[in-house]
C-alpha positions in Angstrom: -11.2 194.4 96.4 -7.8 195.6 95.2 -7.5 197.5 92.0 -4.1 198.6 90.5 -4.3 201.4 88.0 -1.8 203.9 86.7 -3.6 207.1 87.8 -1.9 209.7 85.7 0.0 208.5 82.6 1.5 210.0 79.5 1.0 208.0 76.3 3.2 208.5 73.3 1.5 208.1 70.0 3.7 207.5 66.9 6.7 209.4 68.2 4.9 212.6 69.0 4.4 214.5 72.2 2.3 213.0 74.9 -1.4 213.0 75.8 -1.9 213.0 79.5 -4.6 210.7 80.9 -6.1 211.3 84.3 -8.0 208.0 85.0 -10.1 208.8 88.1 -7.3 210.3 90.2 -7.9 212.1 93.4 -5.4 213.5 96.0 -5.6 210.1 97.7 -5.1 207.9 94.7 -7.8 206.4 92.5 -11.4 207.4 93.1 -12.7 204.1 94.5 -16.2 205.0 93.2 -14.8 204.1 89.7 -14.8 200.4 90.6 -18.5 200.6 91.3 -21.6 201.7 89.3 -22.8 205.2 88.5 -22.4 208.1 86.2 -19.1 209.4 84.8 -17.7 212.1 82.6 -14.8 212.3 80.1 -13.4 215.8 79.6 -10.4 217.6 78.1 -8.8 219.9 80.6 -6.0 222.4 80.4 -5.1 226.0 80.8 -7.7 226.3 83.5 -10.5 225.3 81.0 -12.5 222.1 80.4 -14.4 220.7 77.5 -16.9 218.0 78.3 -16.8 215.3 75.6 -19.0 212.5 77.0 -21.2 211.5 79.9 -22.1 207.8 80.5 -23.4 205.4 83.1 -22.1 201.9 83.8 -22.3 199.1 86.3 -18.5 199.1 86.5 -17.3 202.6 85.5 -13.5 201.9 85.3 -14.0 198.9 83.0 -16.3 200.8 80.7 -14.0 203.8 80.5 -11.1 201.4 79.7 -13.2 200.4 76.6 -13.7 204.1 75.8 -9.9 204.7 76.0 -9.3 201.8 73.7 -11.9 203.0 71.2 -10.3 206.5 71.3 -6.9 205.2 70.4 -8.2 203.0 67.7 -10.2 206.0 66.2 -9.7 209.5 67.7 -12.9 210.6 65.9 -14.8 208.5 68.5 -14.7 211.6 70.7 -14.3 214.2 68.0 -10.5 214.3 68.2 -7.7 213.8 65.7 -4.3 212.0 65.8 -2.7 215.4 66.4 -4.9 215.9 69.5 -3.6 212.5 70.8 -0.1 214.0 70.5 -1.0 217.3 72.2 0.5 217.6 75.7 -1.3 220.9 76.4 -4.4 219.1 77.7 -5.3 216.1 79.7 -8.1 213.6 79.0 -9.8 213.4 82.4 -12.1 210.6 83.5 -14.2 211.4 86.6 -17.1 209.9 88.6 -20.0 212.3 88.7 -22.2 210.2 91.0 -21.9 206.7 92.2 -25.0 204.5 92.9 -25.6 202.3 95.9 -28.3 200.2 94.4 -27.6 197.4 92.0 -28.7 198.1 88.5 -31.1 195.4 87.1 -31.8 196.6 83.6 -29.7 198.8 81.3 -31.0 202.2 80.3 -33.8 202.6 82.8 -34.5 204.0 86.3 -32.4 206.1 88.5 -29.2 205.4 86.5 -30.7 206.8 83.3 -32.2 209.8 85.0 -28.9 210.7 86.6 -27.1 210.3 83.3 -29.6 212.4 81.4 -29.5 215.1 84.2 -25.6 215.2 83.8 -25.9 215.4 80.0 -28.2 218.3 80.3 -26.0 220.2 82.8 -22.6 219.4 81.2 -23.6 219.5 77.5 -21.0 217.0 76.2 -20.0 217.9 72.7 -20.1 214.4 71.3 -23.7 213.6 72.5 -27.2 214.6 71.6 -28.6 217.1 74.0 -31.8 215.1 74.7 -30.5 211.5 75.1 -27.5 209.4 76.0 -26.6 208.7 72.3 -23.5 210.0 70.6 -23.7 212.0 67.5 -23.5 209.3 64.8 -21.8 211.3 62.1 -18.1 211.2 62.9 -17.3 214.3 60.7 -19.9 216.3 62.6 -18.4 215.2 65.9 -14.9 216.1 64.8 -16.1 219.5 63.5 -17.9 220.3 66.7 -15.0 219.3 69.0 -12.3 220.8 66.9 -14.3 224.1 66.7 -14.5 224.2 70.5 -10.8 223.4 70.9 -10.1 226.4 68.6 -12.5 228.6 70.6 -10.8 227.6 73.9 -7.4 228.4 72.4 -6.0 224.8 72.2 -5.5 225.1 68.4 
């Protein structure tokens, strides 16, 4: 299987600075585990710090994360960000594989996939998700307040 992806890109939003996107890059190119099934993270990284925004699981990680990226650009509040954040070149939106799975997934939301995802949520504490499940915080204003507060605490604002 051949997959062509721009690994690290800068995206200009409405004439502003650029948001860097690290889409599963490794020192050897794209992390091949991203074209398989498993658990992934979405983080903001910069200045030697990282802020975990989201943990998910999918049967095809790269495809699912492409949907996340589209949703983010349609509505930055999807991950607690603002349009100004999308124009901030001081941090990178990083997509990473936490763990790939060797077995085919038969049903969504059950079994080893779900257990690995919940374990990753518990240990990484993504800001846009509930602490006890894989669900995102429904209230967009609450997500934005939580993420923006952490960006300020980490010195990004």
